[in-house]
N, C-alpha and C positions, 0 to 999 in steps of 0.2 A: 481566437484561441489557438496558439501555436504550441507545438511540442516543446516542453522545457525539461523533460526527464530523459536521461540517457538510458541505454540498454541495461547496464549493470544495476542502476538505481531501480529500474522497472522490475527486473527479476527479483531483487531483494524485497521490494514492496509486495510483489505477488506472493512470494513465499511467506512473508510475515502476515499478510492479510489472510491467506488460506489457513495458516496455523491458528490465528486468533479466532476465525469463524469456526474452525473445527473444535476449538476449546469451548466456544459458546454453545455449540450443538452437542457437546459431550462425546466427541469421537476420539478423544485422546485418552487411552487407558490409564488408569491409576490417578487421573486428575479430574477433580470435580468440575462440572460445567459451571460457567459463570456468565452473567449477562455482560460483564466487562469485555468479553470476547467480541461482542458486536462492534466494538470500535475498529476491528479489523476490516470493516467494510470501507473505511476511508483509504487505507493504503491499497486495498484491492481495486477500488474504482479509479484511483489516480494512476495506478499502474496500467490499467486497461485503456484509459484515455491518453496517457502519456503527458498529462498536464496536471501540475500542482499549483493551486491558487496561492499557497503560501510562498512557493518559489517565485511566482510572478510578483507578489508584493515586495519581496526582498531583492528581486533582481538577480536571482540565482538561476543558472542553467547548467545541468549536468550532461546535456547532450552535446555532441561535437559540432553542431551547427552554429554558425556565427549570428 
């Protein structure tokens, strides 16, 4: 399992993942909590590991490595 996610992609996934989990936990004011926010664990975990299984299946790499 090699890294296939670049730094910009990882940062965006981290931000989106944290925001969605915060939504699930009800930390966003004026927005009702929703169980759909737990889907944010997927981009959060992929950003932490630097590996996306969907990218691997599609042959996509956003990192600068060859």
